[in-house]
VEXLUMRO-704098 format. One line per 8 residues: number of its first residue (from 0); their letters; for each residue x, y, z of N, C-alpha, C. Coordinates in Angstrom, 2 decimals, always signed. Layout:
N
NUM) a) X,Y,Z,X,Y,Z,X,Y,Z | ...
# end
This chain:
291
0) xxxxxxxx) +102.21,+91.23,+76.27,+102.02,+92.30,+77.25,+102.13,+91.72,+78.66 | +102.90,+92.38,+79.50,+103.05,+91.97,+80.90,+102.64,+93.12,+81.81 | +101.94,+92.79,+82.89,+101.50,+93.79,+83.86,+102.27,+93.61,+85.17 | +102.64,+94.71,+85.79,+103.30,+94.64,+87.08,+102.33,+94.18,+88.16 | +101.05,+94.43,+87.94,+100.04,+94.03,+88.92,+98.69,+93.85,+88.25 | +97.98,+92.84,+88.69,+96.60,+92.62,+88.25,+95.72,+92.67,+89.50 | +94.86,+93.66,+89.56,+93.95,+93.79,+90.69,+92.78,+92.82,+90.50 | +92.50,+92.02,+91.52,+91.35,+91.12,+91.49,+90.46,+91.46,+92.68
8) xxxxxxxx) +89.27,+91.91,+92.39,+88.32,+92.27,+93.43,+87.59,+91.00,+93.86 | +88.10,+90.33,+94.88,+87.51,+89.06,+95.29,+86.15,+89.24,+95.95 | +85.86,+90.44,+96.37,+84.55,+90.80,+96.92,+84.42,+92.31,+96.89 | +83.23,+92.81,+96.61,+83.03,+94.26,+96.67,+82.23,+94.66,+97.91 | +82.20,+93.75,+98.88,+81.48,+93.98,+100.13,+82.47,+94.42,+101.22 | +82.11,+95.44,+101.97,+83.00,+95.94,+103.01,+82.25,+96.03,+104.34 | +83.01,+95.93,+105.43,+82.41,+96.04,+106.76,+82.44,+97.48,+107.28 | +82.87,+98.40,+106.42,+82.85,+99.81,+106.78,+82.22,+100.61,+105.65
16) xxxxxxxx) +81.96,+101.87,+105.91,+81.36,+102.75,+104.91,+82.08,+104.09,+104.96 | +83.35,+104.08,+104.57,+84.20,+105.26,+104.70,+83.82,+106.35,+103.71 | +83.87,+107.58,+104.17,+83.48,+108.72,+103.33,+84.43,+108.92,+102.16 | +85.70,+108.48,+102.29,+86.65,+108.70,+101.21,+86.52,+107.66,+100.10 | +85.70,+106.64,+100.29,+85.47,+105.64,+99.26,+84.31,+106.07,+98.38 | +84.38,+105.73,+97.11,+83.27,+106.03,+96.21,+82.11,+105.08,+96.47 | +80.92,+105.50,+96.11,+79.73,+104.68,+96.28,+79.67,+103.61,+95.20 | +79.49,+102.37,+95.61,+79.38,+101.28,+94.63,+77.95,+101.22,+94.11
24) xxxxxxxx) +77.82,+101.27,+92.80,+76.51,+101.18,+92.17,+76.26,+99.79,+91.62 | +77.24,+98.91,+91.81,+77.12,+97.54,+91.32,+76.44,+96.64,+92.35 | +75.99,+95.50,+91.90,+75.42,+94.49,+92.79,+76.51,+93.95,+93.71 | +76.19,+93.78,+94.97,+77.16,+93.21,+95.90,+77.43,+91.76,+95.52 | +78.73,+91.40,+95.57,+79.07,+90.08,+95.06,+80.36,+89.57,+95.67 | +80.43,+88.27,+95.91,+81.66,+87.60,+96.35,+82.08,+86.64,+95.25 | +83.30,+86.76,+94.79,+83.81,+85.89,+93.74,+83.94,+84.46,+94.27 | +83.49,+83.50,+93.49,+83.58,+82.11,+93.93,+85.01,+81.59,+93.71
32) xxxxxxxx) +85.30,+80.47,+94.36,+86.62,+79.85,+94.21,+86.85,+79.43,+92.77 | +85.83,+78.85,+92.14,+85.98,+78.42,+90.74,+86.22,+79.61,+89.82 | +85.53,+80.71,+90.09,+85.73,+81.91,+89.27,+87.14,+82.45,+89.45 | +87.60,+82.46,+90.69,+88.95,+82.94,+90.97,+89.99,+82.04,+90.31 | +89.78,+80.74,+90.38,+90.68,+79.78,+89.74,+90.75,+80.03,+88.24 | +89.60,+80.28,+87.64,+89.51,+80.58,+86.21,+90.31,+81.84,+85.87 | +90.07,+82.89,+86.65,+90.74,+84.17,+86.40,+92.24,+84.07,+86.53 | +92.72,+83.45,+87.60,+94.16,+83.35,+87.82,+94.84,+82.49,+86.76
40) xxxxxxxx) +94.13,+81.50,+86.25,+94.68,+80.71,+85.14,+94.86,+81.58,+83.91 | +93.86,+82.44,+83.65,+93.91,+83.30,+82.47,+94.98,+84.38,+82.57 | +95.14,+84.96,+83.76,+96.06,+86.10,+83.88,+97.51,+85.67,+84.15 | +97.72,+84.40,+84.52,+99.05,+83.95,+84.91,+100.13,+84.25,+83.87 | +99.88,+84.09,+82.55,+100.93,+84.42,+81.58,+101.27,+85.90,+81.49 | +100.46,+86.74,+82.14,+100.61,+88.18,+81.96,+101.14,+88.91,+83.20 | +101.27,+88.21,+84.32,+101.77,+88.88,+85.52,+102.22,+87.86,+86.56 | +103.06,+88.33,+87.47,+103.50,+87.51,+88.60,+102.83,+87.94,+89.89
48) xxxxxxxx) +102.09,+89.06,+89.85,+101.54,+89.64,+91.06,+100.05,+89.94,+90.93 | +99.29,+89.54,+91.94,+97.88,+89.90,+92.01,+97.66,+90.74,+93.26 | +96.70,+91.64,+93.17,+96.35,+92.52,+94.29,+94.89,+92.29,+94.64 | +94.65,+91.86,+95.88,+93.27,+91.72,+96.33,+92.77,+93.10,+96.74 | +92.23,+93.79,+95.76,+91.83,+95.18,+96.00,+91.02,+95.68,+94.81 | +90.29,+96.65,+94.96,+89.55,+97.60,+94.12,+88.54,+98.20,+95.10 | +87.45,+97.49,+95.35,+86.54,+97.87,+96.44,+86.33,+96.63,+97.32 | +85.69,+96.85,+98.48,+85.43,+95.74,+99.37,+86.59,+95.45,+100.32
56) xxxxxxxx) +86.32,+94.64,+101.31,+87.31,+94.22,+102.30,+87.68,+92.76,+102.03 | +88.89,+92.50,+101.52,+89.25,+91.12,+101.13,+89.24,+90.12,+102.28 | +89.48,+90.59,+103.51,+89.51,+89.66,+104.64,+88.12,+89.12,+104.99 | +87.08,+89.67,+104.36,+85.72,+89.17,+104.57,+85.42,+87.93,+103.73 | +86.26,+87.65,+102.74,+85.96,+86.53,+101.85,+85.94,+85.22,+102.64 | +84.85,+84.45,+102.56,+84.73,+83.24,+103.37,+85.70,+82.12,+103.00 | +86.27,+82.18,+101.79,+87.20,+81.14,+101.36,+88.57,+81.73,+101.00 | +88.94,+82.73,+101.76,+90.22,+83.40,+101.54,+91.39,+82.41,+101.59
64) xxxxxxxx) +91.30,+81.45,+102.49,+92.32,+80.43,+102.64,+92.60,+79.73,+101.31 | +91.54,+79.32,+100.63,+91.70,+78.60,+99.36,+92.21,+79.51,+98.26 | +91.82,+80.77,+98.27,+92.29,+81.70,+97.23,+93.81,+81.86,+97.32 | +94.32,+81.95,+98.52,+95.77,+82.03,+98.70,+96.46,+80.76,+98.20 | +95.86,+79.63,+98.47,+96.46,+78.36,+98.03,+96.51,+78.27,+96.51 | +95.46,+78.75,+95.85,+95.43,+78.75,+94.39,+96.56,+79.62,+93.84 | +96.77,+80.77,+94.45,+97.85,+81.66,+94.01,+99.21,+80.99,+94.20 | +99.38,+80.32,+95.33,+100.65,+79.63,+95.58,+100.88,+78.53,+94.56
72) xxxxxxxx) +99.84,+77.78,+94.24,+99.95,+76.71,+93.24,+100.36,+77.26,+91.88 | +99.94,+78.47,+91.58,+100.23,+79.08,+90.28,+101.41,+80.04,+90.34 | +102.09,+80.05,+91.48,+103.27,+80.89,+91.67,+102.97,+82.36,+91.45 | +101.82,+82.79,+91.98,+101.44,+84.19,+91.97,+101.64,+84.76,+93.36 | +102.29,+85.92,+93.46,+102.47,+86.57,+94.75,+101.30,+87.51,+95.00 | +100.84,+87.52,+96.24,+99.63,+88.27,+96.60,+99.96,+89.50,+97.42 | +99.36,+90.62,+97.04,+99.37,+91.85,+97.81,+97.91,+92.18,+98.12 | +97.62,+92.55,+99.33,+96.22,+92.90,+99.64,+96.16,+94.20,+100.42
80) xxxxxxxx) +95.02,+94.87,+100.26,+94.78,+96.12,+100.97,+93.57,+95.93,+101.87 | +93.72,+96.30,+103.14,+92.67,+96.07,+104.12,+92.52,+97.26,+105.05 | +91.32,+97.43,+105.60,+91.14,+98.47,+106.62,+91.68,+98.01,+107.97 | +92.01,+96.73,+108.09,+92.69,+96.22,+109.27,+91.81,+95.81,+110.43 | +90.51,+96.05,+110.34,+89.63,+95.74,+111.48,+89.54,+94.25,+111.76 | +89.78,+93.42,+110.76,+89.67,+91.97,+110.92,+91.02,+91.28,+111.13 | +92.08,+92.06,+111.19,+93.42,+91.46,+111.31,+93.59,+90.57,+112.53 | +93.09,+90.96,+113.71,+93.26,+90.07,+114.86,+92.72,+88.67,+114.62
88) xxxxxxxx) +91.65,+88.56,+113.85,+91.05,+87.25,+113.57,+91.71,+86.54,+112.38 | +92.32,+87.29,+111.49,+92.81,+86.71,+110.23,+94.32,+86.64,+110.10 | +95.06,+87.21,+111.06,+96.51,+87.31,+110.85,+97.20,+85.96,+110.82 | +96.74,+85.00,+111.61,+97.39,+83.69,+111.60,+97.20,+83.00,+110.26 | +96.02,+83.18,+109.68,+95.79,+82.65,+108.33,+96.75,+83.29,+107.34 | +96.86,+84.62,+107.41,+97.74,+85.34,+106.48,+99.19,+84.88,+106.65 | +99.64,+84.77,+107.88,+101.03,+84.40,+108.13,+101.34,+82.97,+107.67 | +100.31,+82.16,+107.52,+100.53,+80.77,+107.11,+100.61,+80.60,+105.60
96) xxxxxxxx) +100.38,+81.69,+104.85,+100.29,+81.58,+103.40,+101.57,+82.07,+102.70 | +102.31,+81.16,+102.08,+103.56,+81.56,+101.41,+103.35,+82.48,+100.21 | +102.15,+82.53,+99.69,+101.89,+83.40,+98.53,+101.83,+84.87,+98.92 | +101.61,+85.15,+100.21,+101.45,+86.54,+100.65,+102.78,+87.29,+100.58 | +102.77,+88.40,+99.88,+103.96,+89.23,+99.73,+103.85,+90.52,+100.52 | +102.68,+91.19,+100.45,+102.56,+92.52,+101.04,+101.15,+92.78,+101.52 | +101.05,+93.49,+102.66,+99.77,+93.92,+103.19,+99.79,+95.43,+103.35 | +98.84,+96.10,+102.69,+98.68,+97.54,+102.83,+97.57,+97.81,+103.83
104) xxxxxxxx) +97.89,+98.52,+104.89,+96.92,+98.81,+105.95,+96.42,+100.24,+105.81 | +95.15,+100.39,+105.51,+94.56,+101.72,+105.34,+94.33,+102.35,+106.72 | +95.41,+102.84,+107.29,+95.37,+103.40,+108.63,+94.47,+104.62,+108.69 | +94.31,+105.32,+107.55,+93.45,+106.50,+107.54,+91.98,+106.14,+107.79 | +91.63,+104.87,+107.71,+90.23,+104.50,+107.98,+89.88,+104.60,+109.46 | +90.91,+104.78,+110.33,+90.62,+104.89,+111.76,+89.71,+106.09,+112.05 | +89.86,+107.14,+111.24,+89.07,+108.35,+111.48,+87.60,+108.16,+111.11 | +87.31,+107.05,+110.40,+85.93,+106.80,+109.97,+85.14,+106.04,+111.03
112) xxxxxxxx) +85.82,+105.51,+112.03,+85.12,+104.80,+113.09,+84.39,+105.79,+114.00 | +83.26,+105.40,+114.44,+82.53,+106.19,+115.43,+83.02,+105.76,+116.80 | +83.91,+106.57,+117.39,+84.52,+106.17,+118.65,+83.52,+106.16,+119.81 | +82.33,+106.69,+119.57,+81.30,+106.65,+120.61,+80.65,+105.27,+120.70 | +80.85,+104.46,+119.65,+80.29,+103.12,+119.66,+81.06,+102.26,+120.65 | +80.35,+101.53,+121.47,+80.97,+100.76,+122.54,+81.88,+99.64,+122.01 | +81.54,+99.13,+120.82,+82.30,+97.97,+120.33,+83.63,+98.36,+119.70 | +83.86,+99.66,+119.50,+85.10,+100.07,+118.84,+86.06,+100.73,+119.82
120) xxxxxxxx) +87.27,+100.20,+119.86,+88.32,+100.72,+120.71,+89.44,+101.22,+119.79 | +89.53,+102.54,+119.63,+90.47,+103.12,+118.68,+91.92,+102.75,+119.00 | +92.28,+102.80,+120.28,+93.65,+102.48,+120.66,+93.97,+101.01,+120.37 | +93.03,+100.15,+120.68,+93.24,+98.72,+120.42,+93.39,+98.47,+118.92 | +92.59,+99.19,+118.12,+92.66,+99.06,+116.66,+94.04,+99.41,+116.14 | +94.56,+100.57,+116.54,+95.87,+101.01,+116.07,+96.96,+100.06,+116.59 | +96.84,+99.65,+117.85,+97.83,+98.72,+118.40,+97.86,+97.40,+117.64 | +96.70,+96.94,+117.19,+96.65,+95.67,+116.47,+97.35,+95.76,+115.12
128) xxxxxxxx) +97.27,+96.93,+114.48,+97.95,+97.11,+113.19,+99.46,+97.17,+113.40 | +99.89,+97.85,+114.44,+101.32,+97.94,+114.74,+101.87,+96.56,+115.10 | +101.12,+95.81,+115.89,+101.55,+94.47,+116.27,+101.65,+93.57,+115.04 | +100.67,+93.69,+114.15,+100.71,+92.90,+112.91,+101.96,+93.22,+112.11 | +102.25,+94.51,+111.96,+103.42,+94.93,+111.17,+104.71,+94.35,+111.74 | +104.84,+94.37,+113.05,+106.05,+93.84,+113.69,+106.17,+92.33,+113.47 | +105.08,+91.62,+113.61,+105.10,+90.18,+113.40,+105.34,+89.83,+111.93 | +104.74,+90.61,+111.03,+104.92,+90.38,+109.60,+106.38,+90.59,+109.21
136) xxxxxxxx) +107.04,+91.58,+109.81,+108.44,+91.85,+109.52,+109.31,+90.63,+109.82 | +109.01,+89.96,+110.91,+109.78,+88.78,+111.27,+109.59,+87.65,+110.26 | +108.46,+87.67,+109.58,+108.17,+86.64,+108.58,+108.50,+87.11,+107.17 | +109.17,+88.26,+107.08,+109.60,+88.84,+105.80,+108.42,+89.14,+104.87 | +107.33,+89.58,+105.49,+106.16,+90.04,+104.74,+106.15,+91.57,+104.80 | +106.02,+92.22,+103.67,+106.01,+93.68,+103.62,+104.70,+94.21,+104.18 | +104.80,+95.22,+105.04,+103.62,+95.92,+105.54,+103.78,+97.41,+105.26 | +102.73,+98.01,+104.73,+102.73,+99.46,+104.49,+101.58,+100.07,+105.27
144) xxxxxxxx) +101.91,+100.92,+106.24,+100.90,+101.66,+107.00,+100.56,+102.92,+106.21 | +99.37,+102.99,+105.70,+98.99,+104.10,+104.83,+98.21,+105.18,+105.58 | +98.65,+106.41,+105.41,+97.89,+107.57,+105.86,+97.61,+108.43,+104.63 | +96.60,+108.03,+103.91,+96.25,+108.71,+102.66,+95.09,+109.66,+102.90 | +95.27,+110.54,+103.86,+94.20,+111.48,+104.21,+94.72,+112.90,+104.39 | +95.85,+113.22,+103.74,+96.41,+114.56,+103.87,+95.56,+115.56,+103.08 | +95.64,+116.83,+103.47,+94.91,+117.85,+102.73,+95.73,+118.33,+101.53 | +95.23,+119.34,+100.84,+95.89,+119.82,+99.62,+97.28,+120.37,+99.88
152) xxxxxxxx) +97.56,+120.75,+101.11,+98.88,+121.28,+101.46,+99.79,+120.19,+102.02 | +99.36,+118.94,+101.86,+100.12,+117.79,+102.35,+100.30,+117.86,+103.87 | +99.22,+118.28,+104.53,+99.23,+118.43,+105.99,+98.28,+117.42,+106.62 | +98.70,+116.84,+107.74,+97.89,+115.85,+108.43,+97.04,+116.50,+109.52 | +95.91,+115.87,+109.84,+95.08,+116.38,+110.92,+95.65,+115.93,+112.27 | +95.03,+116.39,+113.36,+95.56,+116.12,+114.70,+95.59,+114.63,+115.02 | +94.57,+113.91,+114.62,+94.53,+112.47,+114.89,+95.68,+111.75,+114.19 | +95.92,+112.11,+112.95,+96.99,+111.46,+112.18,+98.35,+111.80,+112.78
160) xxxxxxxx) +98.51,+113.03,+113.23,+99.78,+113.42,+113.86,+100.00,+112.63,+115.14 | +98.92,+112.41,+115.89,+99.03,+111.62,+117.12,+99.39,+110.17,+116.81 | +98.82,+109.65,+115.73,+99.15,+108.28,+115.30,+100.62,+108.19,+114.94 | +101.13,+109.20,+114.25,+102.54,+109.19,+113.84,+103.46,+109.21,+115.06 | +103.09,+109.97,+116.08,+103.89,+109.99,+117.31,+103.90,+108.61,+117.97 | +102.77,+107.96,+117.95,+102.69,+106.62,+118.52,+103.57,+105.65,+117.72 | +103.54,+105.78,+116.40,+104.37,+104.92,+115.55,+105.85,+105.17,+115.81 | +106.21,+106.44,+116.00,+107.61,+106.75,+116.33,+108.05,+106.01,+117.59
168) xxxxxxxx) +107.20,+106.00,+118.59,+107.54,+105.33,+119.84,+107.60,+103.82,+119.66 | +106.60,+103.26,+119.02,+106.49,+101.81,+118.91,+107.60,+101.20,+118.05 | +108.08,+101.95,+117.07,+109.11,+101.43,+116.17,+110.49,+102.03,+116.48 | +110.57,+102.76,+117.59,+111.84,+103.40,+117.99,+112.43,+104.21,+116.84 | +111.56,+104.96,+116.20,+111.98,+105.79,+115.07,+112.57,+107.09,+115.61 | +113.79,+107.38,+115.24,+114.48,+108.53,+115.83,+114.19,+109.86,+115.13 | +113.58,+109.81,+113.96,+113.28,+111.04,+113.24,+111.92,+111.62,+113.62 | +111.49,+112.58,+112.83,+110.20,+113.24,+113.02,+109.33,+112.92,+111.81
176) xxxxxxxx) +108.36,+112.02,+111.98,+107.56,+111.59,+110.85,+106.75,+112.74,+110.24 | +106.32,+113.68,+111.07,+105.58,+114.82,+110.55,+106.44,+115.64,+109.60 | +107.73,+115.73,+109.90,+108.66,+116.43,+109.00,+108.94,+115.58,+107.76 | +109.15,+114.30,+107.98,+109.43,+113.39,+106.86,+108.27,+113.40,+105.87 | +107.07,+113.56,+106.39,+105.87,+113.57,+105.56,+105.93,+114.67,+104.49 | +106.57,+115.80,+104.85,+106.68,+116.91,+103.91,+107.74,+116.67,+102.84 | +108.66,+115.76,+103.12,+109.80,+115.54,+102.23,+109.67,+114.27,+101.38 | +109.02,+113.24,+101.93,+109.00,+111.94,+101.26,+107.58,+111.37,+101.23
184) xxxxxxxx) +107.36,+110.45,+100.31,+106.06,+109.80,+100.22,+105.99,+108.56,+101.11 | +107.15,+108.04,+101.52,+107.16,+106.89,+102.42,+108.48,+106.84,+103.18 | +108.46,+106.16,+104.33,+109.64,+106.03,+105.18,+109.69,+104.59,+105.70 | +110.88,+104.04,+105.75,+111.07,+102.70,+106.31,+111.15,+102.78,+107.82 | +110.32,+102.00,+108.49,+110.29,+101.99,+109.95,+111.17,+100.88,+110.54 | +111.21,+99.76,+109.84,+112.02,+98.62,+110.22,+112.05,+97.70,+109.00 | +112.83,+96.64,+109.00,+112.83,+95.76,+107.83,+111.41,+95.32,+107.44 | +111.10,+95.48,+106.17,+109.83,+95.08,+105.58,+108.63,+95.92,+106.05
192) xxxxxxxx) +108.87,+97.00,+106.76,+107.77,+97.80,+107.30,+107.95,+99.27,+106.93 | +106.88,+99.87,+106.37,+106.95,+101.24,+105.89,+105.68,+102.00,+106.31 | +105.81,+103.32,+106.34,+104.65,+104.19,+106.47,+104.63,+105.07,+105.23 | +103.46,+105.24,+104.64,+103.36,+106.07,+103.44,+102.26,+107.10,+103.60 | +102.42,+108.23,+102.93,+101.45,+109.32,+102.99,+101.01,+109.70,+101.59 | +99.82,+110.23,+101.53,+99.35,+110.80,+100.27,+98.13,+111.67,+100.56 | +97.82,+112.53,+99.63,+96.64,+113.36,+99.76,+95.39,+112.53,+99.46 | +94.32,+112.86,+100.14,+93.06,+112.19,+99.84,+92.66,+112.55,+98.41
200) xxxxxxxx) +92.27,+111.53,+97.65,+91.97,+111.78,+96.24,+90.48,+111.63,+95.96 | +90.08,+112.15,+94.82,+88.69,+112.05,+94.38,+88.59,+110.94,+93.35 | +87.68,+110.01,+93.56,+87.50,+108.92,+92.61,+86.95,+109.48,+91.30 | +87.48,+109.03,+90.16,+86.97,+109.53,+88.88,+85.51,+109.12,+88.69 | +84.75,+110.00,+88.12,+83.32,+109.74,+87.91,+82.84,+110.57,+86.73 | +81.92,+110.02,+85.97,+81.36,+110.77,+84.86,+80.55,+111.97,+85.35 | +80.19,+111.93,+86.63,+79.45,+113.06,+87.22,+80.38,+114.19,+87.64 | +81.69,+113.92,+87.64,+82.64,+114.93,+88.10,+82.88,+116.02,+87.08
208) xxxxxxxx) +82.62,+115.75,+85.83,+82.87,+116.74,+84.80,+84.26,+116.61,+84.22 | +84.48,+117.24,+83.10,+85.74,+117.16,+82.37,+86.89,+117.80,+83.16 | +88.04,+117.13,+83.19,+89.22,+117.71,+83.81,+90.29,+117.99,+82.76 | +90.78,+116.94,+82.12,+91.79,+117.11,+81.07,+91.93,+115.82,+80.28 | +92.22,+115.94,+79.01,+92.47,+114.75,+78.21,+93.97,+114.49,+78.05 | +94.77,+115.39,+78.62,+96.23,+115.26,+78.49,+96.83,+114.62,+79.74 | +97.88,+113.87,+79.53,+98.57,+113.24,+80.64,+98.74,+111.75,+80.42 | +99.25,+111.10,+81.44,+99.51,+109.67,+81.32,+98.97,+108.94,+82.55
216) xxxxxxxx) +99.00,+107.62,+82.46,+98.50,+106.79,+83.56,+99.16,+105.42,+83.45 | +99.19,+104.70,+84.57,+99.74,+103.35,+84.57,+98.71,+102.32,+84.13 | +97.44,+102.76,+84.00,+96.39,+101.85,+83.57,+96.65,+101.31,+82.18 | +96.46,+100.00,+82.01,+96.68,+99.29,+80.75,+98.15,+99.22,+80.35 | +99.02,+99.79,+81.17,+100.45,+99.67,+80.90,+101.11,+98.82,+81.98 | +100.98,+99.25,+83.22,+101.56,+98.50,+84.34,+100.50,+97.72,+85.12 | +99.26,+98.14,+85.01,+98.21,+97.51,+85.83,+96.90,+97.39,+85.08 | +96.06,+96.50,+85.60,+94.71,+96.30,+85.07,+93.90,+95.71,+86.21
224) xxxxxxxx) +92.59,+95.78,+86.14,+91.75,+95.30,+87.24,+90.61,+94.44,+86.73 | +90.23,+93.46,+87.58,+89.10,+92.59,+87.29,+88.14,+92.67,+88.46 | +86.92,+93.10,+88.18,+85.93,+93.28,+89.24,+85.31,+91.95,+89.65 | +84.55,+91.97,+90.73,+84.02,+90.74,+91.32,+83.15,+89.92,+90.38 | +82.54,+90.57,+89.40,+81.68,+89.84,+88.45,+82.43,+89.44,+87.18 | +83.75,+89.69,+87.15,+84.55,+89.32,+85.99,+84.79,+90.43,+84.99 | +84.21,+91.59,+85.22,+84.40,+92.73,+84.32,+85.84,+93.22,+84.40 | +86.46,+93.42,+83.25,+87.83,+93.92,+83.19,+87.80,+95.42,+82.93
232) xxxxxxxx) +88.52,+96.17,+83.76,+88.62,+97.61,+83.61,+90.10,+97.99,+83.59 | +90.46,+99.10,+82.97,+91.88,+99.44,+82.81,+92.56,+99.96,+84.05 | +91.78,+100.23,+85.13,+92.35,+100.91,+86.29,+91.61,+100.51,+87.55 | +92.33,+100.45,+88.66,+91.71,+100.08,+89.94,+90.82,+101.18,+90.49 | +90.80,+102.36,+89.87,+89.93,+103.45,+90.32,+88.59,+103.46,+89.59 | +88.43,+102.57,+88.61,+87.15,+102.47,+87.92,+86.26,+101.55,+88.74 | +85.78,+102.06,+89.86,+85.10,+101.24,+90.86,+83.71,+100.77,+90.44 | +83.14,+101.36,+89.39,+81.82,+100.94,+88.94,+81.83,+100.34,+87.54
240) xxxxxxxx) +83.01,+100.01,+87.06,+83.11,+99.32,+85.77,+82.61,+100.14,+84.59 | +82.88,+101.44,+84.60,+82.43,+102.31,+83.52,+83.14,+101.97,+82.21 | +84.46,+101.79,+82.29,+85.23,+101.43,+81.08,+85.29,+99.91,+81.02 | +84.20,+99.32,+80.61,+84.05,+97.87,+80.56,+84.71,+97.33,+79.30 | +85.86,+96.67,+79.49,+86.60,+96.14,+78.35,+86.14,+94.75,+77.94 | +85.32,+94.14,+78.78,+84.85,+92.78,+78.52,+84.82,+91.99,+79.81 | +84.25,+90.81,+79.74,+84.12,+89.97,+80.93,+84.90,+88.67,+80.73 | +85.77,+88.33,+81.69,+86.62,+87.16,+81.56,+85.85,+85.85,+81.64
248) xxxxxxxx) +84.59,+85.91,+82.04,+83.77,+84.70,+82.04,+83.04,+84.52,+80.71 | +83.19,+85.50,+79.84,+82.53,+85.44,+78.53,+83.53,+85.40,+77.38 | +84.69,+86.01,+77.57,+85.75,+85.95,+76.55,+87.10,+85.91,+77.26 | +88.14,+85.53,+76.57,+89.43,+85.34,+77.22,+90.07,+86.67,+77.60 | +90.84,+86.63,+78.68,+91.59,+87.80,+79.12,+92.52,+88.29,+78.01 | +93.13,+87.36,+77.31,+94.03,+87.69,+76.20,+93.30,+88.49,+75.14 | +92.11,+88.04,+74.76,+91.33,+88.77,+73.74,+90.91,+90.15,+74.24 | +90.57,+90.24,+75.52,+90.12,+91.51,+76.09,+91.22,+92.56,+76.05
256) xxxxxxxx) +92.42,+92.20,+76.47,+93.49,+93.20,+76.53,+94.04,+93.53,+75.15 | +93.69,+92.73,+74.17,+94.11,+93.01,+72.79,+92.98,+93.53,+71.93 | +91.88,+93.91,+72.57,+90.74,+94.46,+71.84,+91.07,+95.87,+71.36 | +90.37,+96.36,+70.34,+90.63,+97.73,+69.84,+90.48,+98.79,+70.93 | +89.48,+98.64,+71.82,+89.28,+99.65,+72.86,+90.44,+99.65,+73.85 | +90.90,+98.47,+74.24,+92.02,+98.38,+75.18,+93.29,+98.95,+74.55 | +93.52,+98.64,+73.31,+94.71,+99.14,+72.63,+94.66,+100.65,+72.46 | +93.46,+101.19,+72.26,+93.32,+102.65,+72.12,+93.70,+103.35,+73.43
264) xxxxxxxx) +93.35,+102.74,+74.56,+93.71,+103.31,+75.86,+95.22,+103.31,+76.03 | +95.84,+102.17,+75.72,+97.29,+102.05,+75.84,+98.01,+103.04,+74.93 | +97.58,+103.10,+73.70,+98.22,+104.00,+72.73,+98.00,+105.46,+73.13 | +96.81,+105.76,+73.64,+96.52,+107.12,+74.05,+97.46,+107.60,+75.14 | +97.62,+106.80,+76.20,+98.50,+107.21,+77.29,+99.97,+107.23,+76.85 | +100.29,+106.39,+75.89,+101.67,+106.43,+75.36,+101.95,+107.78,+74.71 | +100.90,+108.41,+74.19,+101.02,+109.71,+73.54,+100.49,+110.85,+74.41 | +100.41,+110.59,+75.75,+100.01,+111.61,+76.71,+98.57,+112.09,+76.52
272) xxxxxxxx) +97.69,+111.17,+76.12,+96.29,+111.55,+75.93,+95.38,+110.47,+76.52 | +94.28,+110.92,+77.11,+93.31,+110.00,+77.68,+92.22,+109.70,+76.65 | +92.12,+108.43,+76.26,+91.17,+108.05,+75.22,+89.75,+107.93,+75.76 | +89.60,+107.63,+77.06,+88.28,+107.38,+77.63,+87.73,+108.61,+78.36 | +86.42,+108.78,+78.28,+85.76,+109.92,+78.93,+85.99,+109.89,+80.43 | +85.91,+108.69,+81.05,+86.12,+108.59,+82.50,+87.51,+109.07,+82.87 | +88.51,+108.70,+82.08,+89.89,+109.09,+82.36,+90.07,+110.60,+82.29 | +89.25,+111.25,+81.49,+89.35,+112.71,+81.36,+88.77,+113.43,+82.56
280) xxxxxxxx) +88.07,+112.70,+83.43,+87.55,+113.29,+84.68,+88.50,+113.02,+85.84 | +89.53,+112.21,+85.62,+90.38,+111.72,+86.71,+91.51,+112.70,+87.03 | +91.56,+113.13,+88.29,+92.65,+114.00,+88.73,+93.80,+113.20,+89.36 | +93.52,+111.95,+89.72,+94.56,+111.12,+90.36,+95.73,+110.90,+89.40 | +95.45,+110.75,+88.11,+96.51,+110.45,+87.17,+97.51,+111.60,+87.00 | +97.13,+112.81,+87.46,+98.07,+113.93,+87.35,+99.29,+113.71,+88.25 | +99.18,+112.81,+89.24,+100.32,+112.52,+90.11,+101.45,+111.87,+89.34 | +101.10,+111.17,+88.27,+102.13,+110.52,+87.46,+102.90,+111.51,+86.61
288) xxx) +102.34,+112.70,+86.42,+103.04,+113.74,+85.65,+104.26,+114.23,+86.38 | +104.27,+114.06,+87.73,+105.40,+114.54,+88.53,+106.50,+113.48,+88.64 | +106.23,+112.31,+88.11,+107.18,+111.20,+88.26,+108.12,+111.11,+87.06
# end
């Protein structure tokens, strides 16, 4: 079995508390270098790509430098998702790492800042993300500016529309991003640089109630996730480890993905059915029905 991506939650601690993120009920934790080394050794035969994501802000990890070096040593390409607030301090580190392939910038998190706070400068924040994207392009690092805060009608709020106008100017984009938003899920702004849109989604939860057992998902087929404590879950949206397939510090990753429960999930989605109760509450997977 090969995965297109393995999500590794190097930390579940974040420097923000965005309303669109689910509440973490797990103990706050930072993955150690030895733990990360162990995990990447185990998953290396199963993927070429790791994603520093699930919950938490990866740029907060105190030994991020070494984690990138471990990935480079094992020929793993790294993609990370960040709210971007720490980019001014961390971009030189990122640019120095050959393992880095892609940075996803959660631009929609700008609306979560309290602009009345003296320490936050909204314009400087957005400018820093744009500057990072331009510099990353020169280094052939992919940057995706994400605006995943659209409403059910795929419409952006005034702040997001203003951000798009600024992006049009900064990247000399000749089209109308607000119009493109209605037609496409992403647009190329310059080499290696994209803007993407999506509707704000609801994190699956056992408290959400039953939605549907029919449909498919990329979980356990194209992707899998490992939480900060080593718990393996079939999807990066299982933020509290509800579908616990096992722990990589207690049994091998190979054994975990070949367990009866893991295979039941894979076989279920192959037949358009959700085997797990949590998956039956998930509305995000309905997006794959349109693909």
